[in-house]
N, C-alpha and C positions, 0 to 999 in steps of 0.2 A: 479381534478389532474392538470391540468395546472395551477390553481392558487397556488396550494403548490409547484409546480417547480419554481413558479415565486418567490415565497416568501423564498423559499430555495436558490435558485440563488442570490437574493439580499443579503440574510445573509453573503453568502461565499464571495460576492464581498465586503460587509464591513469588514469582515475579512481580506481580502488580501489587502485593503487599508490600514488598520491598521498594517499590518505587512511590506506592503512597507513603510510607515510613518516611521515606526522605521529602515529604513536604508537598508533592503534586496534589491538586485536587482530582477527585474522580472526573470531572468535566474535562481538565486541561489533560488529563491521561488519556480520556476516552479520545480526545481530538487529536492526541499525538500519534496513539494507535492507528485511529482511523484514515490520518494522511499518510503513515507510513504504508499500510496496506494499501491505498488508493495509487500512491506513486509507485509501488513496488509491482503494479500491474501496467506501469507504462510499458509499452512494446518494442522496448529498445534495450538491448543489453547494456548494462553497467551503468547506465546513466540514472536509473531511479538510487542507486547508492548515493552517488555524487548529489543527486537533488536532494535526497533525504539529509545527508550531513549538511548541506548549506542551509535548509529550510529549519534544521534542528537549531544551529547557531545564530540565524537570522531571528526566529521566534523566539529562543531561548527554550526550547522543547529538550526533552530528556532523549540525548541522541541514543542510548540504549534501547531504548522502549522505539523509537520510531525506526531504529535498525531491525529489532527484532519483528516487528510487522512487515517492514520491507522484506526481509529474508522470507517469512512466512507466506507472503504474497508470489513467491517465485514461482510455483506450479501454476498460478493462475496467470502469471506473466506469459509464459509459453502457452497455454491454452488459449489464451484471448488473444494473441498476436493476429492471427487470420481473421477471426471475426471481426475486429477492430479494423483492420484493412480493408475488409469488404465492407463495412459499413462507413467508413471514411470515402471509399469509393462509389458509395452511393450517395452520400452528402454532396461531393464534389462534382459528381456526374462525370466519374473518370471513363475514359473509353476502355475496351476490354484490353488484355495484355498485348502488345506487339509481337511478342514471340522472339525468337532468336534472330530470326531472320530481318528483324527490323534495324535502322540504323542505330549508331551507338548515341547519337544524340536523342533520338526517340526513347530509347530503352532508359537512359539516364533521365530523362525529363518524366517518364512515366513511374519509374522508381522513386524520385523525389517527390511525385503528386500522392503516389500510394503512403508513403512515409509521412508527409504532410496530413493526409485524409486519416490515417490511423492515429495521429497525434489528436486531431479535432474531435475524431468518435471518441477518444479516450479522455479528453476534456469534458466531452458532453455526458459521459457515463461517470467520469470520476466526481464532480463537482456533486450531484444528488447522493452519490454513494458516500462520500464523506459527511456528508449532513445526516443521511439517514445511519450510519455507523455511529456517530457520534451520540446521536439520540437515543441509540439503543444500548449502546456501551456504557453511558452516563450511569442510569440507574443499576446496571449490573456490576459495574464496579464500587457503587456504593453500598452493595448488598453483600460485599465481599468481607467477611467475619474478621476483623483485625485482632489477632492475637494479643494477648497483655504481654508487656515486655518483663522479662525476667528481672527480677531486681539486681541491683550491682553487687559484687562480692562482698564489700565493705559494708552492706546495709543490714 
């Protein structure tokens, strides 16, 4: 397990070095990764990918970086769906599940309420997460050693 973590860490460092060499600042890369990860935890399948793409184009962020963080967050998206729905239900004071015996409009309204509550809960958690992750990742990215570029063949 520790060996796999080291391999993945080295791969992430290589990716970060590549993005930093392309001219993105450590702070901007940290924000990009934090946004991608937080959006990736949005409890709706496929929406985070579209949202990350739109955000990358709108804010001129590195699309591969934000999508990498988005895909890395997928296990968290699955693990956080139920807790975010419960937190949203608590925030919105939703009634307990009407069950299968409930009228179709009751069930539809309840599902919509749970989805809205999960989104509200995600917003409450995602905003501080992005701020905290950006603050933590920025100094980490500044510490990544940038290897000297090899001289050109004609030099």
